[in-house]
C-alpha positions in Angstrom: -17.8 -7.7 5.3 -20.1 -4.8 4.6 -20.6 -3.9 1.0 -21.7 -0.7 -0.8 -21.6 0.7 -4.3 -18.2 2.1 -3.5 -17.3 3.5 -6.9 -19.4 6.6 -6.5 -18.0 7.3 -3.1 -14.5 6.5 -4.4 -12.5 6.7 -1.1 -14.6 9.4 0.5 -13.8 8.0 3.9 -10.0 8.0 3.3 -9.1 10.7 5.8 -12.2 11.9 7.5 -10.8 13.8 10.4 -7.3 12.5 9.5 -6.0 9.2 8.3 -5.4 6.5 10.9 -1.6 6.5 11.1 1.2 4.5 12.8 0.7 6.5 16.0 -2.9 5.1 16.2 -1.7 1.5 16.8 -2.8 -0.6 19.7 -1.1 0.4 22.9 0.1 -1.8 25.8 -3.4 -1.6 27.4 -5.0 -2.8 24.2 -6.6 0.5 23.5 -6.3 2.4 20.3 -4.7 5.8 20.7 -6.2 8.8 18.9 -4.5 11.4 16.7 -1.0 12.1 17.8 -0.6 15.2 19.9 2.7 14.8 21.7 5.3 17.5 21.8 8.7 17.2 20.0 10.3 16.5 23.3 7.9 13.6 24.0 8.5 12.2 20.5 12.2 12.3 21.0 12.0 10.6 24.3 9.7 7.9 23.0 12.0 7.3 20.0 15.0 7.1 22.4 13.2 4.7 24.6 12.3 2.5 21.7 15.8 2.5 20.3 17.2 1.5 23.7 14.6 -1.3 24.0 15.3 -3.1 20.8 18.0 -3.1 18.1 16.5 -2.9 14.6 18.0 -3.7 11.3 18.3 -0.9 8.8 17.3 -1.8 5.3 20.2 0.3 4.0 22.8 -1.3 6.1 24.8 -4.5 6.0 23.7 -6.9 8.8 26.1 -9.0 10.7 24.3 -12.2 11.5 25.0 -14.3 14.5 23.5 -17.6 15.6 20.2 -17.2 17.5 18.1 -19.4 19.6 14.7 -20.8 18.5 11.7 -18.6 19.5 8.8 -20.8 20.5 6.3 -18.9 18.5 8.1 -19.8 15.3 7.8 -23.4 13.9 11.1 -25.1 13.9 10.8 -25.9 10.2 11.1 -22.2 9.4 14.3 -21.6 11.3 17.6 -21.8 9.5 21.2 -21.3 10.5 22.3 -17.6 9.9 24.6 -17.2 7.0 27.3 -14.6 6.2 26.5 -11.0 6.0 25.3 -9.7 2.6 24.1 -6.5 1.2 20.5 -5.8 1.8 18.4 -5.4 -1.4 21.4 -6.1 -3.5 20.9 -5.9 -7.3 19.6 -9.1 -8.8 21.7 -10.8 -11.5 19.3 -9.7 -14.2 16.7 -6.9 -14.7 13.4 -8.7 -14.5 11.3 -5.6 -15.2 11.9 -3.3 -18.2 8.5 -1.6 -18.7 5.5 -0.6 -16.6 2.0 -2.0 -17.4 -0.2 1.1 -17.5 -3.2 -0.9 -18.5 -3.6 -3.2 -15.6 -7.3 -3.2 -14.6 -8.0 -3.0 -10.9 -10.0 -6.2 -9.8 -12.8 -4.0 -8.4 -12.8 -2.0 -11.7 -12.8 -5.2 -13.7 -15.8 -6.4 -11.8 -18.1 -3.6 -13.0 -16.6 -2.8 -16.4 -18.4 -4.3 -19.4 -16.6 -6.0 -22.2 -16.9 -2.8 -24.3 -15.5 -0.8 -21.4 -12.5 -3.1 -21.0 -11.8 -2.8 -24.7 -11.8 1.1 -24.6 -10.0 1.3 -21.2 -6.4 1.2 -22.7 -7.3 4.0 -25.1 -8.5 6.1 -22.2 -5.3 5.5 -20.2 -3.2 6.3 -23.2 -5.1 9.5 -23.7 -4.3 10.6 -20.1 -0.7 9.6 -20.4 -0.3 11.5 -23.7 -2.2 14.5 -22.3 -5.1 14.4 -24.9 -7.7 17.1 -24.4 -10.6 14.9 -25.6 -10.8 11.1 -25.6 -13.5 9.2 -27.5 -15.2 6.5 -25.4 -18.2 4.4 -26.4 -21.8 5.2 -27.5 -23.2 4.0 -24.2 -23.5 6.5 -21.3 -23.4 3.9 -18.5 -20.3 2.3 -19.9 -18.6 5.7 -20.2 -19.5 6.6 -16.7 -18.0 3.4 -15.5 -14.9 4.1 -17.5 -14.4 7.5 -15.9 -14.8 5.9 -12.5 -12.2 3.3 -13.5 -9.8 5.9 -14.7 -9.7 7.4 -11.2 -8.2 4.1 -9.9 -5.0 4.6 -11.9 -2.2 6.3 -9.9 -1.7 8.6 -12.9 -5.1 10.3 -12.6 -3.8 13.0 -10.3 -2.4 14.5 -13.5 -5.9 15.4 -14.5 -7.2 18.7 -13.2 -10.8 18.5 -14.5 -13.0 16.1 -16.5 -16.3 16.7 -18.2 -18.4 14.8 -20.7 -19.1 16.1 -24.2 -22.7 17.1 -24.9 -23.4 13.6 -26.4 -21.6 11.8 -23.5 -19.5 9.9 -26.0 -16.3 11.6 -25.2 -14.5 12.9 -22.2 -12.8 16.3 -22.1 -9.8 16.8 -19.9 -7.7 19.6 -18.6 -4.4 18.9 -16.9 -2.5 20.1 -13.8 0.9 20.4 -15.5 2.2 21.6 -18.8 3.3 19.1 -21.5 6.9 18.9 -20.5 6.2 18.5 -16.8 3.5 16.0 -17.5 5.9 13.8 -19.5 8.7 14.1 -16.9 6.4 13.1 -14.0 5.2 10.0 -15.8 8.8 9.1 -16.7 9.8 9.6 -13.1 7.1 7.4 -11.7 7.8 4.6 -14.2 11.5 4.6 -13.6 11.1 4.7 -9.9 8.8 1.6 -10.0 11.1 -0.2 -12.4 14.1 0.5 -10.1 12.1 -0.6 -7.0 10.8 -3.9 -8.5 14.2 -4.8 -9.9 15.9 -4.2 -6.6 13.3 -6.0 -4.5 12.1 -8.9 -6.6 14.1 -12.0 -7.4 13.2 -14.7 -10.0 12.8 -17.4 -7.4 10.3 -15.5 -5.3 6.7 -16.8 -4.9 3.8 -14.4 -4.4 4.0 -14.3 -0.6 7.7 -13.4 -0.8 7.0 -10.7 -3.5 4.3 -9.2 -1.3 6.5 -9.1 1.7 9.3 -7.5 -0.3 7.0 -4.8 -1.7 5.3 -4.3 1.7 8.6 -3.9 3.6 10.1 -1.6 0.9 7.4 1.0 1.1 6.7 0.7 4.8 10.5 1.3 5.3 11.0 4.0 2.8 7.9 6.2 3.5 7.5 8.2 6.7 4.1 9.4 7.9 3.4 13.0 6.8 1.9 14.7 9.8 2.3 18.1 8.2 -0.2 17.0 5.5 -2.8 16.4 8.1 -2.1 19.7 9.8 -2.5 21.6 6.6 -5.7 19.8 5.5 -8.6 22.3 5.2 -11.8 20.5 6.3 -13.9 22.8 4.1 -11.8 21.8 1.0 -12.8 19.0 -1.3 -9.4 17.4 -0.4 -10.9 16.7 3.0 -13.2 14.1 1.5 -11.3 13.3 -1.7 -7.6 13.7 -1.0 -5.2 13.8 -4.0 -3.7 10.4 -4.5 -0.3 11.4 -5.6 2.2 8.6 -5.6 4.5 11.1 -7.3 4.6 13.3 -4.2 5.2 10.3 -1.9 8.0 9.0 -4.1 9.6 12.5 -4.3 9.4 13.3 -0.7 9.4 9.9 0.9 6.4 11.0 3.0 2.8 10.1 2.9 -0.4 9.2 4.7 -2.4 6.0 4.7 -3.7 6.3 1.2 -0.2 7.0 0.0 1.2 3.8 1.4 -1.8 1.9 0.1 -1.6 3.2 -3.5 2.2 2.8 -3.6 2.0 -0.9 -2.5 -1.0 -1.7 -4.7 0.5 -0.4 -7.9 3.7 -2.4 -7.3 1.7 -5.6 -6.5 -0.4 -5.1 -9.6 2.8 -5.0 -11.7 3.6 -8.4 -10.2 0.1 -9.8 -11.0 -0.9 -10.1 -7.4 -4.5 -9.4 -6.8 -5.3 -6.8 -4.1 -8.0 -4.2 -3.3 -8.0 -1.0 -1.4 -10.3 -0.8 1.6 -11.1 1.8 4.1 -12.8 2.0 7.5 -13.2 4.1 10.6 -11.5 3.9 13.9 -13.6 2.4 16.7 -12.6 5.0 19.3 -12.9 8.0 17.0 -15.3 7.6 14.1 -14.1 10.9 12.7 -10.8 9.3 11.8 -10.7 7.2 8.7 -8.0 4.8 7.6 -7.0 2.9 4.4 -5.1 -0.3 3.8 -5.0 -3.3 1.4 -6.7 -6.7 1.2 -4.2 -8.9 -0.6 -5.2 -12.3 -2.2 -2.5 -14.9 -1.7 -3.1 -18.6 -2.7 -6.8 -18.0 -2.9 -7.3 -16.3 0.5 -7.5 -12.7 1.5 -5.4 -11.0 4.1 -5.5 -7.5 5.6 -2.1 -5.8 5.2 -1.5 -2.3 6.6 1.9 -0.9 5.6 1.1 2.5 7.3 0.9 1.0 10.8 3.9 -1.3 10.2 6.1 1.7 9.2 8.4 2.7 12.0 9.4 6.0 10.4 13.1 5.2 10.8 13.8 3.2 7.7 12.6 -0.1 9.1 9.2 -2.0 9.1 7.6 -4.7 11.1 4.9 -7.3 10.4 2.5 -6.8 13.2 -0.2 -5.7 10.8 0.6 -8.0 7.9 -1.7 -10.9 7.0 -4.4 -10.1 9.4 -7.8 -11.8 9.6 -11.1 -9.8 9.8 -11.1 -10.4 13.6 -7.5 -9.2 14.0 -8.2 -6.1 12.0 -11.1 -5.4 14.3 -8.9 -6.0 17.3 -6.4 -3.5 16.0 -8.9 -0.7 16.4 -10.9 -0.6 13.1 -14.7 -0.7 13.2 -15.3 -3.5 10.7 -18.9 -2.5 10.3 -17.6 0.5 8.4 -15.2 -1.4 6.1 -16.5 -1.2 2.6 -16.0 -3.4 -0.5 -17.8 -2.7 -3.7 -20.8 -5.0 -4.2 -19.7 -5.8 -7.8 -16.6 -7.4 -6.6 -18.3 -10.1 -4.5 -17.8 -11.5 -1.0 -14.5 -10.9 0.7 -13.6 -12.7 3.9 -10.2 -12.8 5.6 -10.1 -15.7 8.1 -6.8 -17.5 7.6 -4.2 -17.3 10.4 -1.4 -18.3 8.1 0.8 -15.3 9.0 0.2 -15.2 12.8 3.8 -16.3 13.5 5.1 -13.1 11.8 3.1 -10.7 13.9 5.9 -10.2 16.5 8.5 -9.4 13.9 9.8 -5.8 14.5 12.2 -5.7 11.4 12.8 -7.9 8.4 14.8 -8.2 5.2 14.2 -10.5 2.2 17.3 -12.3 1.1 18.4 -14.7 -1.7 17.4 -18.3 -1.9 14.1 -18.0 -0.1 15.7 -16.7 3.1 14.2 -14.0 5.3 16.1 -12.2 8.1 13.7 -11.3 10.9 14.2 -9.6 14.3 12.0 -10.4 17.2 12.6 -10.0 20.9 15.9 -8.4 20.2 17.2 -11.5 18.4 18.0 -11.9 14.7 17.1 -15.1 12.9 17.0 -16.5 9.4 13.8 -18.3 8.4 12.6 -19.9 5.2 10.3 -17.4 3.4 9.1 -20.0 0.9 7.6 -22.1 3.8 5.5 -19.3 5.3 
């Protein structure tokens, strides 16, 4: 996978010409469609056709499970007899999560921060969260430059309006987007949202694969693609190259684009201690269109996971783009020669086909006792999620 010094660019290729979205998925012919330009009538017709073609399970509904036949693509060991209906995403017996870790260091950030930088990093984050106007860093300019790059990886950095170094480069001076009261309310909202999400999705018995699936399905189901954001994007504005990463806006509106889905999932996975990195690349058929997704490390191997393209926009999510290899990511329409991983992080290769059996799943729900309800070919099944 191609490497560059990605920190300076910092997601500059996120949405060049518009983020690759769920309408850019591979079509029946195998081609990748460009930016969506259908009329409202066409969209309605397509949605009606899709709804008639398959019955999907809403994540907010109670599913009535019936016995289903074995689908050849699924190993028999994964199939279980369907059980009685139960509430989807029901509250766990105990609240597993009571506070948010604001100081988690992104693995890419951790790879280039010095020991001195890692020591000061929590103070920098605290300063931002508490709306400090000037934050003391270290005596080393390079360390302080790396710290400021690292700060931009936190989902709370959108609260900062402008940052400048002091004349001796030992402190950072910040101005903020919101007043003190709004600043505090927004942080509290984000924290409480994530605590609620994690406590509703995650169960004590889940392994890392199950936790990743739960988070992936939650955000791919909850967030709808924000086409209006693209329509309003001014190509002469800095936001064209450096779009605001506002998880707050996505959580409030339940809308977002590729970087929204990616940041939302990444922050949740970080709270669970699951290593993942954001990557971006360009579409093969239209290099003016950029896209962002996650590389998630599970049991020592990396997998491409794209919640944007698995979001149906109707409250459900599939798994066609979950757990992809480099080759499968390329086949989906991404030019892998443009995919960038920071050189400081090291080599990243995704070559495991572990999750291939899930790629025909059109809707799914994580359930208790390592069970996973999936829908494929119009049939509902229960499989063992701890054996994936």
